[in-house]
C-alpha positions as CSV (number, residue, x, y, z in Angstrom):
1,X,-60.0,5.8,188.9
2,X,-63.5,6.6,190.3
3,X,-66.2,8.4,188.3
4,X,-65.6,11.6,190.1
5,X,-62.0,11.8,189.1
6,X,-62.9,10.7,185.5
7,X,-65.4,13.4,185.1
8,X,-63.0,16.0,186.4
9,X,-60.6,15.1,183.7
10,X,-63.2,15.3,181.2
11,X,-64.1,18.8,182.5
12,X,-60.5,19.8,182.1
13,X,-60.4,18.1,178.7
14,X,-63.4,20.0,177.3
15,X,-62.4,23.3,178.8
16,X,-65.7,23.6,180.4
17,X,-64.0,24.9,183.4
18,X,-62.5,27.6,181.4
19,X,-65.5,29.1,179.4
20,X,-63.8,31.9,177.6
21,X,-63.6,29.6,174.3
22,X,-67.4,29.0,174.6
23,X,-68.1,32.8,174.9
24,X,-65.9,33.7,172.0
25,X,-67.9,31.1,169.8
26,X,-71.3,31.9,171.3
27,X,-71.4,35.8,170.8
28,X,-71.1,35.8,166.9
29,X,-73.6,33.0,167.0
30,X,-76.1,35.0,169.1
31,X,-75.5,38.1,166.9
32,X,-76.7,36.1,163.9
33,X,-79.5,34.4,165.8
34,X,-80.9,38.0,166.8
35,X,-80.4,39.6,163.5
36,X,-82.0,36.7,161.5
37,X,-84.9,36.7,164.0
38,X,-85.3,40.5,163.7
39,X,-84.8,40.8,167.4
40,X,-87.4,38.2,168.2
41,X,-85.7,34.8,167.6
42,X,-87.4,31.5,168.1
43,X,-86.8,30.2,171.6
44,X,-86.0,26.8,170.2
45,X,-83.4,28.1,167.9
46,X,-81.7,30.1,170.8
47,X,-81.8,26.9,172.8
48,X,-80.4,24.7,170.1
49,X,-77.6,27.1,168.9
50,X,-76.5,27.8,172.4
51,X,-76.2,24.3,173.7
52,X,-74.8,23.3,170.3
53,X,-72.1,25.9,170.7
54,X,-71.0,24.5,174.0
55,X,-71.2,20.8,172.6
56,X,-69.0,21.7,169.7
57,X,-66.6,23.9,171.3
58,X,-66.2,21.1,173.9
59,X,-65.5,18.4,171.0
60,X,-63.0,21.0,169.5
61,X,-61.1,21.2,172.5
62,X,-60.8,17.5,172.9
63,X,-59.7,17.1,169.2
64,X,-57.2,20.1,169.7
65,X,-55.7,18.2,172.7
66,X,-55.6,15.0,170.6
67,X,-54.0,16.5,167.8
68,X,-51.4,18.4,169.8
69,X,-50.6,15.4,172.2
70,X,-47.0,15.0,171.0
71,X,-46.4,18.7,170.9
72,X,-47.9,19.7,174.3
73,X,-45.5,17.6,176.3
74,X,-42.8,19.9,175.3
75,X,-44.6,23.2,176.7
76,X,-44.5,23.8,180.4
77,X,-48.1,25.4,180.3
78,X,-49.7,22.2,178.4
79,X,-47.6,19.2,179.4
80,X,-49.9,18.3,182.1
81,X,-53.2,18.2,179.9
82,X,-55.3,15.0,180.4
83,X,-54.1,13.1,177.1
84,X,-50.5,14.4,177.2
85,X,-50.1,13.3,180.8
86,X,-51.7,9.8,179.8
87,X,-54.4,10.2,182.3
88,X,-56.9,9.9,179.2
89,X,-56.1,7.8,176.4
90,X,-56.0,8.9,172.8
91,X,-58.8,6.5,172.0
92,X,-61.0,7.6,174.9
93,X,-60.6,11.1,173.7
94,X,-61.7,10.4,170.2
95,X,-64.9,8.6,171.6
96,X,-65.7,11.6,173.8
97,X,-65.3,14.1,170.9
98,X,-67.4,11.8,168.7
99,X,-70.0,11.7,171.3
100,X,-70.2,15.4,171.7
101,X,-70.3,15.8,168.0
102,X,-73.1,13.3,167.7
103,X,-75.2,15.0,170.5
104,X,-74.7,18.3,168.6
105,X,-75.9,16.7,165.6
106,X,-78.9,15.4,167.1
107,X,-79.9,18.9,168.2
108,X,-80.2,20.3,164.7
109,X,-82.3,17.4,163.4
110,X,-85.5,19.4,164.1
111,X,-84.1,22.3,161.8
112,X,-84.5,22.7,158.0
113,X,-82.5,20.7,155.4
114,X,-80.3,23.7,154.7
115,X,-79.2,24.0,158.2
116,X,-78.4,20.3,158.2
117,X,-76.3,20.6,155.2
118,X,-74.2,23.5,156.5
119,X,-73.5,21.4,159.7
120,X,-71.2,19.1,157.6
121,X,-68.7,21.9,156.7
122,X,-69.1,23.1,160.3
123,X,-67.9,19.8,161.7
124,X,-65.0,19.5,159.3
125,X,-63.8,23.0,160.2
126,X,-64.1,22.3,163.8
127,X,-62.2,18.9,163.4
128,X,-59.6,20.2,161.1
129,X,-58.6,23.5,162.7
130,X,-56.2,21.9,165.2
131,X,-54.1,20.8,162.4
132,X,-53.8,24.0,160.5
133,X,-51.2,25.4,162.7
134,X,-48.7,22.9,161.2
135,X,-49.0,24.5,157.6
136,X,-51.2,27.5,157.6
137,X,-49.2,30.8,158.0
138,X,-52.1,32.4,160.0
139,X,-54.1,29.5,161.4
140,X,-56.3,32.2,163.2
141,X,-58.0,33.1,160.2
142,X,-59.1,29.4,159.9
143,X,-60.2,29.6,163.4
144,X,-62.5,32.7,162.6
145,X,-64.3,30.7,160.0
146,X,-64.7,27.7,162.2
147,X,-65.7,29.8,165.2
148,X,-68.2,31.8,163.0
149,X,-69.8,29.1,160.8
150,X,-72.8,29.2,163.4
151,X,-73.6,32.5,161.7
152,X,-74.7,31.3,158.1
153,X,-76.3,28.3,160.1
154,X,-78.3,30.7,162.2
155,X,-79.6,32.4,159.1
156,X,-80.3,29.1,157.5
157,X,-82.3,27.8,160.5
158,X,-84.4,31.0,160.8
159,X,-84.9,32.3,157.3
160,X,-84.1,29.0,155.1
161,X,-81.7,31.0,153.2
162,X,-78.2,32.6,153.8
163,X,-78.4,36.3,152.7
164,X,-75.2,38.5,152.1
165,X,-75.2,40.1,155.5
166,X,-74.4,36.7,157.0
167,X,-71.3,36.4,155.0
168,X,-70.3,39.8,156.0
169,X,-70.7,39.0,159.7
170,X,-68.7,35.8,159.1
171,X,-65.9,37.9,157.6
172,X,-66.0,40.2,160.7
173,X,-65.7,37.2,162.8
174,X,-62.5,36.1,160.9
175,X,-60.9,39.4,161.7
176,X,-61.9,39.5,165.2
177,X,-60.4,36.0,165.7
178,X,-57.2,37.0,164.1
179,X,-57.2,40.1,166.6
180,X,-58.0,38.1,169.7
181,X,-56.0,34.9,168.9
182,X,-53.0,36.9,167.9
183,X,-53.2,38.3,171.5
184,X,-53.2,34.7,172.6
185,X,-50.4,33.7,170.3
186,X,-48.4,36.5,171.7
187,X,-48.4,34.6,174.9
188,X,-47.0,31.5,173.4
189,X,-44.8,33.0,170.8
190,X,-41.2,31.6,172.1
191,X,-42.8,28.1,172.4
192,X,-44.2,28.1,168.9
193,X,-40.8,29.3,167.6
194,X,-39.1,26.3,169.4
195,X,-41.8,23.9,168.2
196,X,-41.9,25.1,164.6
197,X,-45.6,25.8,164.8
198,X,-47.3,28.6,162.8
199,X,-49.2,31.5,164.2
200,X,-50.2,35.0,163.4
201,X,-48.0,36.6,166.1
202,X,-45.0,35.0,164.4
203,X,-46.2,36.0,160.9
204,X,-46.8,39.6,161.9
205,X,-43.6,39.9,163.8
206,X,-42.8,43.2,165.2
207,X,-45.9,44.6,163.6
208,X,-48.1,42.2,165.7
209,X,-49.6,45.0,167.8
210,X,-50.5,47.1,164.8
211,X,-51.9,44.0,163.2
212,X,-54.2,43.3,166.0
213,X,-55.6,47.0,166.0
214,X,-56.0,46.9,162.3
215,X,-58.0,43.7,162.5
216,X,-60.2,45.2,165.4
217,X,-60.9,48.2,163.2
218,X,-61.9,46.0,160.1
219,X,-64.1,43.8,162.4
220,X,-65.7,47.1,163.7
221,X,-66.3,48.4,160.2
222,X,-67.8,45.1,158.9
223,X,-70.1,44.9,162.0
224,X,-71.2,48.4,161.2
225,X,-71.9,47.4,157.5
226,X,-73.8,44.3,158.6
227,X,-75.9,46.7,160.9
228,X,-76.8,49.0,158.1
229,X,-77.7,46.2,155.8
230,X,-80.0,44.8,158.8
231,X,-81.5,48.4,159.4
232,X,-80.2,48.8,162.8
233,X,-80.2,52.1,164.6
234,X,-78.5,54.2,167.0
235,X,-78.3,51.9,170.1
236,X,-76.4,49.1,167.9
237,X,-73.8,51.8,166.9
238,X,-73.5,52.9,170.4
239,X,-72.6,49.4,171.3
240,X,-70.1,49.3,168.5
241,X,-68.7,52.5,170.0
242,X,-68.4,50.6,173.5
243,X,-66.6,47.8,171.6
244,X,-64.1,50.3,170.0
245,X,-63.3,51.6,173.4
246,X,-62.7,48.0,174.6
247,X,-60.2,47.7,171.8
248,X,-58.2,50.8,172.8
249,X,-58.1,49.3,176.3
250,X,-56.6,46.1,174.6
251,X,-54.0,48.3,173.1
252,X,-52.9,49.4,176.3
253,X,-52.6,45.9,177.5
254,X,-50.8,44.5,174.6
255,X,-48.5,47.3,173.6
256,X,-45.6,46.2,175.8
257,X,-46.0,42.4,174.8
258,X,-46.0,41.4,178.3
259,X,-47.3,37.9,178.4
260,X,-49.7,38.1,181.2
261,X,-51.3,41.4,179.9
262,X,-51.5,40.0,176.5
263,X,-53.5,37.0,178.0
264,X,-55.6,39.5,179.9
265,X,-56.5,41.2,176.8
266,X,-57.4,37.7,175.1
267,X,-59.8,37.0,177.9
268,X,-61.3,40.5,177.8
269,X,-62.6,40.0,174.3
270,X,-65.7,38.4,176.0
271,X,-66.8,42.1,176.7
272,X,-66.1,43.0,173.1
273,X,-68.7,40.4,171.9
274,X,-71.1,41.3,174.7
275,X,-70.9,45.0,173.9
276,X,-71.9,44.2,170.2
277,X,-74.7,42.0,171.3
278,X,-76.1,44.3,174.0
279,X,-76.3,47.1,171.4
280,X,-78.2,44.8,169.1
281,X,-80.6,43.7,171.6
282,X,-81.2,47.2,173.0
283,X,-81.8,48.4,169.3
284,X,-84.5,46.1,168.8
285,X,-86.0,46.5,172.2
286,X,-86.5,50.2,171.8
287,X,-88.4,49.8,168.8
């Protein structure tokens, strides 16, 4: 296999050709970077956390496919993934994940000691999440912690401390992840039942749509609290209002539990994160 074909496989394995996962990880990280920097974050910190998000998300995707290599072969949608199909070996995948993780680790070396210490649980969370669906009833909650751990790290990098508002935002991200990943899990519900894999869609059962909407409401309330704790004004709350309207649109998509519409709702969460961030940036810009 030539280099071009090999790189194409790596692109598929790291999901760089499907950036929605990166965006769902990046938005809460940028929320924290902007709040911690009072609307004027260090360019270096923005660069480090943006690139670090891309690298760690890519590493997480490789680890996920490695962990699920024996499961994915039984699912039509995933049986042709690079590791499952044998086009990339398990050992090669581990080397790739390690290389991406090391590159992300090198990025944070210029930052303070607390940020370096927090990177240890961050790596553990990213590496262990793919295995949680085997024994956690709601692995999406664990995903929310893993996807949101850039929040306390951003505060640590900027302030040298992790104030209470950072943990409020992390909790908001947990409920947001449960909401959007339940929408995703509603797509794979039948396969998860067949394979004996846990998911929030199975846990919530016939109350799955209600649970998604409740999680969105809790997310918005926690983000509002974080805004009040940070002294944000009208523009930020207008951003939350726009995000609220987006969640209503999601309800119209998922209420029938149609697979394609549930997946469309999942992808549309990018705009939820963007609305919150836009309101935050605008609020600081207007001062």
